[in-house]
C-alpha positions as CSV (number, residue, x, y, z in Angstrom):
1,X,16.1,25.8,-23.5
2,X,13.1,28.2,-24.5
3,X,9.7,27.1,-25.1
4,X,9.7,27.3,-28.7
5,X,13.0,25.3,-29.1
6,X,11.7,22.4,-27.0
7,X,8.4,22.3,-28.7
8,X,9.8,22.1,-32.2
9,X,11.9,19.0,-30.9
10,X,8.9,17.6,-29.4
11,X,6.9,17.6,-32.7
12,X,9.6,16.1,-34.6
13,X,10.5,13.3,-32.0
14,X,9.3,9.6,-31.7
15,X,7.2,10.1,-28.6
16,X,3.8,8.7,-28.7
17,X,0.9,11.1,-29.8
18,X,-0.2,11.5,-26.1
19,X,2.9,12.1,-24.5
20,X,3.9,14.6,-27.1
21,X,0.3,16.0,-26.1
22,X,1.1,16.6,-22.5
23,X,4.7,18.2,-23.0
24,X,3.3,20.4,-25.5
25,X,0.6,21.3,-23.0
26,X,3.3,21.6,-20.4
27,X,5.3,24.0,-22.7
28,X,2.5,26.6,-22.8
29,X,3.6,26.9,-19.1
30,X,7.4,27.5,-19.9
31,X,8.9,31.1,-20.7
32,X,11.1,32.3,-23.3
33,X,14.1,32.0,-20.9
34,X,13.3,28.1,-20.5
35,X,13.1,28.4,-16.6
36,X,11.4,25.8,-14.5
37,X,7.7,25.9,-14.2
38,X,5.5,24.0,-11.7
39,X,1.7,23.7,-12.9
40,X,-0.1,21.0,-11.0
41,X,-1.1,17.6,-12.4
42,X,-4.4,18.7,-11.7
43,X,-4.2,21.8,-13.8
44,X,-2.3,19.8,-16.6
45,X,-5.1,17.3,-16.7
46,X,-7.7,20.1,-17.2
47,X,-6.1,21.4,-20.2
48,X,-5.0,18.1,-21.6
49,X,-8.3,16.7,-21.6
50,X,-6.9,13.7,-19.8
51,X,-7.1,12.0,-16.5
52,X,-4.6,13.3,-13.9
53,X,-3.2,9.4,-13.6
54,X,-2.8,9.6,-17.3
55,X,-0.8,13.0,-17.0
56,X,1.4,11.6,-14.4
57,X,2.2,8.5,-16.4
58,X,3.1,10.6,-19.4
59,X,5.5,12.9,-17.5
60,X,7.1,10.1,-15.7
61,X,7.9,8.3,-19.3
62,X,9.0,11.6,-20.9
63,X,11.5,12.1,-17.6
64,X,12.6,8.4,-17.9
65,X,13.4,9.5,-21.8
66,X,15.4,12.6,-21.0
67,X,12.9,15.1,-22.1
68,X,12.5,16.8,-18.8
69,X,14.2,17.3,-15.7
70,X,11.9,16.9,-12.4
71,X,12.8,18.3,-9.2
72,X,10.9,19.8,-6.2
73,X,9.4,22.9,-5.7
74,X,7.5,24.3,-2.6
75,X,5.8,27.3,-1.0
76,X,8.7,28.5,1.1
77,X,10.2,25.2,1.7
78,X,6.8,23.6,2.6
79,X,5.6,20.3,3.2
80,X,3.6,20.0,0.2
81,X,6.2,20.8,-2.4
82,X,5.2,19.9,-5.8
83,X,7.1,19.0,-8.9
84,X,8.7,21.4,-11.0
85,X,9.7,20.8,-14.5
86,X,12.8,21.7,-16.5
87,X,12.9,21.3,-20.6
88,X,15.4,19.5,-22.1
89,X,16.2,17.1,-25.0
90,X,17.6,13.6,-24.9
91,X,21.3,13.4,-25.5
92,X,21.9,12.6,-29.0
93,X,18.6,13.4,-30.2
94,X,18.0,13.1,-33.8
95,X,14.7,14.8,-34.9
96,X,12.3,12.7,-37.6
97,X,12.7,13.9,-41.3
98,X,10.1,16.1,-42.5
99,X,7.3,13.9,-44.4
100,X,7.9,13.8,-48.2
101,X,5.8,15.7,-50.4
102,X,7.1,14.4,-53.9
103,X,4.1,14.1,-55.8
104,X,0.7,13.6,-54.9
105,X,-1.4,10.0,-54.5
106,X,-3.0,9.0,-57.9
107,X,-6.4,10.1,-58.8
108,X,-6.4,12.5,-55.7
109,X,-6.1,15.8,-57.7
110,X,-7.5,15.7,-61.4
111,X,-5.9,17.3,-64.1
112,X,-7.0,19.5,-67.1
113,X,-7.6,16.4,-69.2
114,X,-9.5,14.4,-66.7
115,X,-12.1,16.5,-64.9
116,X,-14.2,13.1,-63.6
117,X,-12.5,13.8,-60.3
118,X,-13.7,10.7,-58.6
119,X,-11.4,11.2,-55.7
120,X,-13.1,14.6,-55.1
121,X,-16.6,13.0,-55.8
122,X,-17.4,15.5,-58.7
123,X,-17.7,18.4,-56.3
124,X,-14.7,20.4,-56.7
125,X,-13.2,21.0,-60.0
126,X,-9.9,22.3,-61.4
127,X,-10.0,24.8,-64.3
128,X,-7.3,26.3,-66.4
129,X,-6.6,29.4,-67.5
130,X,-10.2,31.0,-68.6
131,X,-13.0,28.7,-67.6
132,X,-14.0,26.5,-70.4
133,X,-17.9,25.9,-71.5
134,X,-19.5,23.6,-69.0
135,X,-16.1,23.7,-66.7
136,X,-18.8,24.1,-63.7
137,X,-21.7,21.7,-64.1
138,X,-25.2,23.0,-63.2
139,X,-26.3,20.2,-61.0
140,X,-23.2,20.2,-58.9
141,X,-21.9,24.0,-58.0
142,X,-19.2,25.1,-56.0
143,X,-19.6,27.0,-52.6
144,X,-19.0,30.1,-54.7
145,X,-21.4,31.7,-56.7
146,X,-20.4,34.3,-59.3
147,X,-22.6,37.1,-60.7
148,X,-25.5,36.1,-62.7
149,X,-25.7,32.6,-61.7
150,X,-28.6,30.7,-63.2
151,X,-31.6,29.5,-60.9
152,X,-30.2,25.8,-60.9
153,X,-27.0,27.2,-60.0
154,X,-28.6,28.9,-56.9
155,X,-30.5,25.7,-56.0
156,X,-27.4,23.7,-56.1
157,X,-25.5,26.0,-53.6
158,X,-28.2,25.5,-51.1
159,X,-27.6,21.8,-51.6
160,X,-23.9,21.9,-50.7
161,X,-22.2,22.3,-47.5
162,X,-22.2,25.4,-45.9
163,X,-18.6,27.0,-45.2
164,X,-19.2,27.3,-41.5
165,X,-18.3,23.9,-39.9
166,X,-21.5,24.4,-37.2
167,X,-24.8,26.2,-37.6
168,X,-24.5,29.3,-35.4
169,X,-27.0,29.9,-32.7
170,X,-29.9,32.4,-33.4
171,X,-28.5,34.7,-30.7
172,X,-24.9,34.8,-29.5
173,X,-24.5,35.5,-25.6
174,X,-23.5,39.1,-25.1
175,X,-20.6,40.4,-22.7
176,X,-23.1,42.4,-20.4
177,X,-25.7,39.4,-20.5
178,X,-22.6,37.2,-19.3
179,X,-21.5,39.3,-16.7
180,X,-24.9,39.8,-15.5
181,X,-25.4,36.1,-15.0
182,X,-22.2,36.0,-12.8
183,X,-23.3,38.8,-10.8
184,X,-26.7,37.1,-10.1
185,X,-25.1,34.1,-9.4
186,X,-22.7,35.6,-6.8
187,X,-25.6,37.4,-5.1
188,X,-27.7,34.2,-4.6
189,X,-24.8,32.7,-2.9
190,X,-24.2,35.8,-0.8
191,X,-27.7,35.7,0.2
192,X,-27.9,32.3,1.0
193,X,-25.1,32.8,3.4
194,X,-26.3,36.2,4.9
195,X,-28.1,35.3,8.2
196,X,-30.5,38.2,7.9
197,X,-33.0,37.7,5.1
198,X,-34.7,41.2,4.7
199,X,-34.9,43.7,2.1
200,X,-33.8,41.3,-0.8
201,X,-34.4,43.7,-3.9
202,X,-32.7,46.7,-2.3
203,X,-29.7,44.3,-1.1
204,X,-29.5,42.9,-4.9
205,X,-29.3,46.5,-6.1
206,X,-26.7,47.3,-4.0
207,X,-24.5,44.1,-5.0
208,X,-25.2,45.0,-8.8
209,X,-24.0,48.6,-8.0
210,X,-20.8,47.2,-6.4
211,X,-20.3,44.4,-9.5
212,X,-17.6,42.6,-7.3
213,X,-15.2,40.1,-9.4
214,X,-14.7,36.8,-8.4
215,X,-12.0,37.5,-5.9
216,X,-14.4,40.3,-4.1
217,X,-17.3,37.7,-4.1
218,X,-14.9,35.1,-2.3
219,X,-14.1,37.9,0.3
220,X,-17.7,38.7,0.7
221,X,-18.6,35.4,1.6
222,X,-15.4,34.8,3.7
223,X,-16.4,38.0,5.7
224,X,-19.9,36.9,6.3
225,X,-19.4,33.6,7.4
226,X,-16.6,34.9,10.0
227,X,-18.8,37.6,11.1
228,X,-22.0,35.5,11.8
229,X,-19.9,33.9,14.6
230,X,-19.3,37.3,16.3
231,X,-21.4,37.6,19.6
232,X,-23.1,40.9,18.4
233,X,-24.3,39.1,15.5
234,X,-25.9,36.4,17.6
235,X,-27.6,38.7,20.4
236,X,-31.2,38.4,20.5
237,X,-31.6,36.2,17.4
238,X,-29.7,38.4,15.1
239,X,-31.3,41.7,16.1
240,X,-28.0,43.7,15.4
241,X,-27.3,42.2,12.0
242,X,-27.4,45.1,9.5
243,X,-29.4,44.6,6.4
244,X,-27.3,43.4,3.4
245,X,-27.6,46.2,1.6
246,X,-26.4,48.5,4.5
247,X,-23.4,45.8,4.8
248,X,-22.4,46.3,1.1
249,X,-22.9,49.9,1.0
250,X,-20.8,50.4,4.2
251,X,-18.2,48.0,3.1
252,X,-18.7,46.3,6.3
253,X,-16.9,43.1,5.0
254,X,-13.8,44.9,6.1
255,X,-14.8,45.3,9.7
256,X,-12.8,43.5,12.4
257,X,-13.9,41.7,15.4
258,X,-14.1,44.0,18.4
259,X,-13.5,41.4,21.3
260,X,-13.1,38.0,19.8
261,X,-11.2,35.7,22.2
262,X,-7.8,35.0,21.7
263,X,-6.5,31.4,22.5
264,X,-2.8,30.4,23.7
265,X,-1.9,30.0,20.1
266,X,-2.8,33.6,19.2
267,X,-5.8,32.6,17.0
268,X,-8.8,34.3,17.4
269,X,-12.2,33.1,17.3
270,X,-11.7,30.4,20.0
271,X,-14.8,31.5,22.3
272,X,-18.2,29.6,22.8
273,X,-20.0,28.5,19.6
274,X,-16.7,29.1,17.2
275,X,-16.3,26.9,14.5
276,X,-13.5,24.2,14.5
277,X,-11.3,26.2,12.0
278,X,-11.5,29.3,14.1
279,X,-9.2,28.3,16.9
280,X,-5.8,26.9,17.2
281,X,-7.3,23.9,19.4
282,X,-10.3,23.7,17.0
283,X,-7.5,23.2,14.1
284,X,-5.4,20.7,15.6
285,X,-8.1,18.5,16.9
286,X,-9.6,18.6,13.0
287,X,-6.1,18.0,11.8
288,X,-5.6,15.1,14.2
289,X,-9.1,13.4,12.9
290,X,-8.4,13.7,8.9
291,X,-4.7,14.0,8.7
292,X,-1.9,13.7,11.3
293,X,-1.0,15.7,14.6
294,X,1.0,18.7,14.3
295,X,4.7,18.2,15.0
296,X,6.7,19.8,18.0
297,X,8.4,22.4,16.2
298,X,6.4,22.6,12.8
299,X,5.1,26.3,12.4
300,X,1.1,26.8,13.3
301,X,0.6,28.6,10.1
302,X,2.1,25.8,7.8
303,X,0.2,23.1,9.7
304,X,-3.2,25.3,9.7
305,X,-2.9,25.5,5.5
306,X,-2.3,22.0,5.3
307,X,-5.3,20.9,7.5
308,X,-7.5,23.3,5.3
309,X,-6.4,21.7,2.3
310,X,-7.2,18.3,3.4
311,X,-10.5,19.5,4.8
312,X,-11.8,20.4,1.3
313,X,-13.3,23.7,0.0
314,X,-15.2,25.5,2.9
315,X,-15.3,28.9,4.6
316,X,-12.1,27.7,6.3
317,X,-10.3,28.4,3.1
318,X,-12.2,31.5,2.1
319,X,-11.7,32.9,5.7
320,X,-7.6,32.2,5.3
321,X,-7.5,33.6,1.8
322,X,-9.2,36.6,2.7
323,X,-7.1,37.1,5.4
324,X,-3.9,36.8,3.7
325,X,-5.3,39.0,0.9
326,X,-6.5,41.8,3.7
327,X,-3.1,41.7,5.1
328,X,-1.6,41.7,1.6
329,X,0.8,38.6,2.5
330,X,2.8,37.4,-0.1
331,X,2.0,33.9,0.6
332,X,-1.7,34.5,-0.8
333,X,-0.8,33.3,-4.4
334,X,0.8,30.4,-3.5
335,X,-1.5,29.3,-0.5
336,X,-4.3,29.6,-3.5
337,X,-2.6,27.5,-6.0
338,X,-2.1,24.7,-3.1
339,X,-6.0,24.9,-2.2
340,X,-7.2,25.0,-6.0
341,X,-4.3,23.7,-8.3
342,X,-4.1,27.2,-10.0
343,X,-3.1,30.6,-8.9
344,X,-5.5,33.5,-8.3
345,X,-6.7,35.2,-11.8
346,X,-4.3,37.7,-12.8
347,X,-5.4,41.3,-12.0
348,X,-7.6,40.1,-9.3
349,X,-5.2,39.5,-6.2
């Protein structure tokens, strides 16, 4: 069942307004072929403007009434498989009849014979063919002024509500200004993370010239976090750390560690002073602390992603995503969605 047919059935169903709202939001993720979709409940919660608990409740209710089929979908069979939804209509579904429009309520629309129009509060007037004298009273004009209006009519227009539902701001933000703010915010985050605070103005100029998108900004932060642990960067109090402008101009975020220790599990960064997320032993210790121990036959990469997810947002996630992006791994989009509840922005991965 394609999304258009499903939406039409939902609209004409007897479901509660909130359940219909959740299903209509879910339908935006379904393609014309009606294939299953698997947005996270966190993403649906954001799109619906409801709590995640409310979204889950109404999805379960809709499934119990036969409005969708729920199965599991996971990243390459991983343990964090999430629900996927296939649209359907309940057996024997009969849509509600369309509302009747036979006649209007009394006094809701004035006739040509009765222009007092109490229902419209004397604001809008109905005029027949050829406007009769006094068809538009001078004291209560419509929101449309004809040529040659009298002074009283112009004054009346100022007293009537504007055609705009809200007052427009004096100055609308421009695309260039918005982009500049995003660049400034990204530079501030990178500068705060970079270990050598020197020649900030030159560094900012190099950053503006680079104009990184959101994905590259994350990659830059992840690279700085990882490279700050390299022995060369830690010698003599950071004497060999390049200036940030030099680092940016030379695309030094693509540098690889030349002598990073490797532990028994093949994970680099296990040397002295390394963070927990840079070695297999550190990751397993962290996993035991916040989650569970790694199972005997469990692939290390699967366990690592699970630990990073439960550890919350931090340089461990950024470093892993940067590594997946750099190696062009097909799992990049799935891991990103698992971490943040949505796939990477199209065109940036």
